[in-house]
C-alpha positions in Angstrom: 85.9 151.1 -79.6 87.5 149.2 -82.4 91.0 150.5 -81.3 90.4 149.2 -77.8 89.3 145.8 -79.1 92.4 145.7 -81.3 94.6 146.5 -78.3 93.0 143.8 -76.2 93.5 141.3 -79.0 97.2 142.3 -79.1 97.5 141.7 -75.4 96.0 138.2 -75.7 98.1 137.3 -78.7 101.3 138.6 -76.9 100.6 136.5 -73.8 99.8 133.5 -75.9 103.0 133.7 -77.9 105.2 134.7 -74.9 103.5 133.4 -71.8 104.8 134.8 -68.5 105.6 132.6 -65.5 105.3 129.5 -67.8 107.4 127.1 -65.7 107.2 124.6 -62.9 107.8 126.1 -59.6 110.1 123.7 -57.7 109.4 125.2 -54.2 105.6 125.5 -54.6 103.6 124.9 -51.5 100.2 125.1 -53.3 99.4 123.2 -56.5 96.3 122.3 -58.5 95.6 120.8 -61.9 92.9 121.9 -64.3 91.4 120.3 -67.4 89.0 121.6 -70.0 87.8 118.5 -71.9 85.9 120.5 -74.4 89.0 121.8 -76.1 91.8 119.8 -74.4 93.2 122.6 -72.3 95.3 121.3 -69.4 97.0 123.4 -66.8 98.9 123.0 -63.5 99.2 126.1 -61.3 102.1 126.3 -58.8 102.1 128.8 -56.0 104.6 129.7 -53.3 102.5 131.4 -50.6 104.2 132.8 -47.5 102.5 134.8 -44.7 99.3 135.0 -46.8 101.1 136.5 -49.8 101.7 134.9 -53.2 105.5 135.2 -53.4 105.9 133.3 -56.7 103.7 131.6 -59.2 104.1 129.5 -62.3 102.0 127.3 -64.6 102.6 124.5 -67.0 100.3 122.8 -69.5 99.0 123.2 -72.9 95.9 124.9 -74.3 94.4 127.2 -76.8 95.4 130.8 -77.1 92.7 132.1 -74.7 93.6 129.6 -72.0 97.4 130.2 -72.3 96.9 134.0 -72.4 94.5 133.9 -69.4 97.0 131.8 -67.4 99.9 134.2 -68.3 97.9 137.4 -67.4 96.6 135.7 -64.3 100.0 134.8 -63.0 101.3 138.3 -63.7 98.3 139.8 -61.9 98.5 137.7 -58.7 102.2 137.7 -57.9 102.8 139.8 -54.8 99.1 139.9 -53.9 97.7 138.5 -50.7 95.6 135.4 -51.1 92.5 137.5 -50.2 93.4 140.0 -53.0 93.8 137.1 -55.5 90.5 135.7 -54.4 88.8 139.0 -55.1 90.5 139.2 -58.5 89.2 135.7 -59.2 85.7 136.9 -58.4 86.0 140.1 -60.5 87.4 138.1 -63.5 84.8 135.4 -63.2 82.0 137.9 -63.1 83.4 139.8 -66.1 83.4 136.7 -68.3 80.1 135.2 -67.2 77.8 138.0 -66.1 76.2 139.9 -69.0 75.6 142.9 -66.6 79.2 142.9 -65.2 81.5 145.7 -66.4 85.2 145.2 -66.8 86.7 147.7 -64.4 90.2 148.5 -65.8 91.2 149.8 -62.4 90.5 146.5 -60.8 91.3 144.2 -63.7 94.0 146.0 -65.6 95.0 144.0 -68.7 92.7 141.2 -67.6 89.9 143.4 -69.1 91.1 142.1 -72.4 88.9 139.0 -71.8 85.6 140.9 -71.5 84.7 140.0 -75.0 85.0 136.3 -74.3 81.6 136.5 -72.5 79.9 136.3 -75.9 81.5 132.9 -76.7 80.4 130.3 -74.1 83.0 127.7 -75.2 85.7 130.3 -74.8 84.5 131.3 -71.3 85.6 127.9 -70.1 89.0 128.4 -71.7 89.5 131.8 -70.0 88.2 130.6 -66.7 90.2 127.3 -66.4 93.4 128.9 -65.1 91.4 131.0 -62.6 89.5 128.0 -61.2 92.8 126.1 -61.0 94.3 129.0 -59.1 91.3 129.1 -56.8 91.7 125.4 -56.0 95.4 125.9 -55.4 94.7 128.8 -53.0 92.3 126.6 -51.2 95.0 124.0 -50.9 92.8 121.7 -52.9 95.3 119.7 -54.8 92.6 117.8 -56.6 91.7 118.3 -60.2 89.5 121.1 -61.6 87.4 120.5 -64.7 85.2 122.8 -66.7 82.7 120.0 -67.6 
């Protein structure tokens, strides 16, 4: 179990130091902004959705290691997915980090299962969830602001 925890920590550290899709997407047709006032995380998610499929994704902002890694892993996970698949992934991720009875299904979540341990740290749950709630708002074409207050 300790080896698995170490592997997950390495995944989070890697995605924090080298975030994927960390750029403004100039031709985005869905955008939303998110803010976590508790620790100062701020994120903007950019999506290019065509025919119900997320063709490209990017994010900008600043935040703690958990928030940045979550955004990086999220963008990697949703690119090429339908909006319905991305919504189901949102539901699975959210349940994993907030529901004490939820199990991280590696088949569904892949590397996102690295965040299962966040559940024990309520302040960090908001950090991990911020990119996902921002994605959810962008998918809903809700260009307003998302907050974890």
